[in-house]
C-alpha positions as CSV (number, residue, x, y, z in Angstrom):
1,M,-58.6,17.1,-3.6
2,R,-59.6,20.5,-2.3
3,A,-57.2,23.2,-1.1
4,L,-57.8,26.6,0.5
5,L,-54.8,28.9,0.0
6,Q,-54.2,32.0,2.0
7,R,-51.4,34.3,1.1
8,V,-49.7,35.0,4.5
9,S,-47.0,37.3,5.9
10,H,-46.5,34.5,8.4
11,A,-48.4,31.3,9.7
12,S,-47.7,28.7,12.4
13,V,-49.3,25.6,13.8
14,T,-49.2,24.3,17.4
15,V,-50.1,21.0,18.9
16,D,-50.3,20.6,22.6
17,G,-48.7,24.1,23.0
18,E,-45.6,23.3,20.8
19,T,-45.1,24.9,17.5
20,I,-44.5,22.1,14.9
21,G,-44.6,24.0,11.7
22,Q,-44.4,27.6,10.4
23,C,-43.6,29.7,7.3
24,G,-42.6,33.2,6.6
25,P,-44.1,35.1,3.7
26,G,-45.9,32.6,1.4
27,L,-48.9,30.3,1.7
28,L,-50.9,28.6,4.2
29,I,-52.3,25.6,2.3
30,L,-55.3,23.8,4.0
31,V,-55.8,20.6,2.0
32,C,-58.3,17.8,2.0
33,A,-58.2,14.4,0.2
34,M,-61.7,13.4,-1.1
35,Q,-63.0,10.0,-1.7
36,G,-61.6,8.7,-5.1
37,D,-58.6,11.1,-5.2
38,T,-55.4,9.7,-6.7
39,D,-51.8,10.8,-6.8
40,A,-52.6,12.3,-10.2
41,E,-55.0,14.8,-8.6
42,A,-52.3,15.7,-5.8
43,D,-49.7,16.2,-8.6
44,R,-52.0,18.5,-10.6
45,L,-53.0,20.4,-7.5
46,A,-49.4,20.9,-6.4
47,A,-48.2,22.1,-9.9
48,K,-51.2,24.5,-10.1
49,I,-50.3,26.0,-6.6
50,A,-46.7,26.2,-7.4
51,K,-47.5,28.2,-10.6
52,L,-50.4,30.3,-9.3
53,R,-49.6,34.0,-9.7
54,I,-51.1,35.5,-6.5
55,F,-48.0,37.4,-5.2
56,T,-47.4,41.1,-6.1
57,D,-44.8,42.2,-8.5
58,D,-43.0,45.7,-8.3
59,A,-46.2,47.4,-9.8
60,G,-48.3,46.0,-7.1
61,K,-50.1,43.5,-9.5
62,M,-50.7,39.8,-8.6
63,N,-48.2,38.6,-11.2
64,R,-45.7,36.4,-9.3
65,S,-45.9,32.8,-8.2
66,I,-44.8,31.5,-4.7
67,L,-41.6,30.4,-6.6
68,D,-41.1,33.8,-8.1
69,A,-41.6,35.3,-4.7
70,A,-39.3,32.8,-3.0
71,G,-42.1,32.2,-0.5
72,S,-42.5,29.2,1.8
73,A,-45.7,27.2,2.6
74,L,-47.3,25.7,5.7
75,V,-49.3,22.7,4.6
76,I,-52.1,21.6,7.0
77,S,-54.5,18.7,6.5
78,Q,-58.1,19.8,7.0
79,F,-60.8,17.2,6.4
80,T,-63.5,19.8,7.1
81,L,-63.1,21.2,3.6
82,A,-65.2,18.2,2.6
83,A,-68.1,19.5,4.6
84,D,-71.6,19.0,3.1
85,T,-74.0,21.5,4.6
86,S,-76.9,20.9,2.1
87,R,-79.0,19.1,4.8
88,G,-79.8,20.1,8.3
89,N,-77.5,22.1,10.6
90,R,-74.7,19.6,11.2
91,P,-72.1,19.3,8.3
92,G,-71.4,15.8,7.0
93,F,-68.0,14.7,6.0
94,S,-68.7,11.4,4.2
95,T,-67.0,12.6,1.0
96,A,-63.7,13.0,2.6
97,A,-61.1,10.2,2.0
98,A,-60.8,7.5,4.6
99,P,-58.3,8.4,7.3
100,D,-55.5,6.1,6.1
101,E,-56.0,7.2,2.5
102,G,-56.2,10.9,3.5
103,R,-53.0,10.7,5.5
104,R,-51.2,9.1,2.6
105,L,-52.5,11.7,0.0
106,Y,-51.8,14.7,2.3
107,E,-48.1,13.4,2.9
108,Y,-47.8,12.8,-0.9
109,F,-49.2,16.2,-1.7
110,A,-46.9,17.9,0.8
111,A,-44.0,16.1,-0.9
112,R,-45.0,17.2,-4.3
113,I,-45.2,20.9,-3.2
114,A,-41.6,20.5,-1.8
115,A,-40.6,18.8,-5.1
116,H,-41.3,22.1,-6.9
117,G,-38.7,23.8,-4.8
118,I,-41.0,25.4,-2.2
119,A,-39.7,25.2,1.4
120,I,-42.6,23.6,3.4
121,E,-43.4,22.7,6.9
122,T,-46.5,20.8,7.9
123,G,-49.1,20.2,10.6
124,R,-49.8,16.8,12.2
125,F,-52.5,14.7,10.4
126,G,-55.4,14.0,12.7
127,A,-54.2,16.2,15.6
128,D,-56.0,19.0,17.3
129,M,-54.1,21.8,15.8
130,K,-54.1,25.6,16.4
131,V,-53.3,27.5,13.3
132,S,-52.2,31.2,13.5
133,L,-51.8,33.4,10.5
134,L,-51.5,37.0,9.3
135,N,-53.4,36.9,6.0
136,D,-51.6,39.2,3.4
137,G,-54.0,41.2,1.2
138,P,-56.2,39.4,2.2
139,V,-55.8,36.8,-0.5
140,T,-57.7,33.6,-0.1
141,I,-58.3,31.2,-3.0
142,W,-60.2,28.0,-3.2
143,I,-59.0,25.2,-5.6
144,E,-60.3,21.8,-6.5
145,S,-58.5,19.2,-8.6
């Protein structure tokens, strides 16, 4: 699995003009299931994200996890993280998981993030979503399982 984390002051996602998910200070997590990914990859990725020390402490150092900071998360499925741009000018997405498996792993991953005690909201798998965020830092981190 691949994830792009953005530390945010706030983030929200809308579908057809309706806000369907949002978070306050915490993380916007864009996630993509790749071909061959399993629940074990989702488990490892969720555990890594829950423990990743990218929030500032009282001294201004990135030394606290989302759990330490009592942050929340907005988890969005984004198959375009599987983009292969090595040939031509049009990205290919053939390494992304098939839609049914992608949906299952996305939902499983979101549940695993929540199981760590992080308040989450989600986007809508396969929908045309509009994501709004205020990146804090900015801090943006790429993780692969």
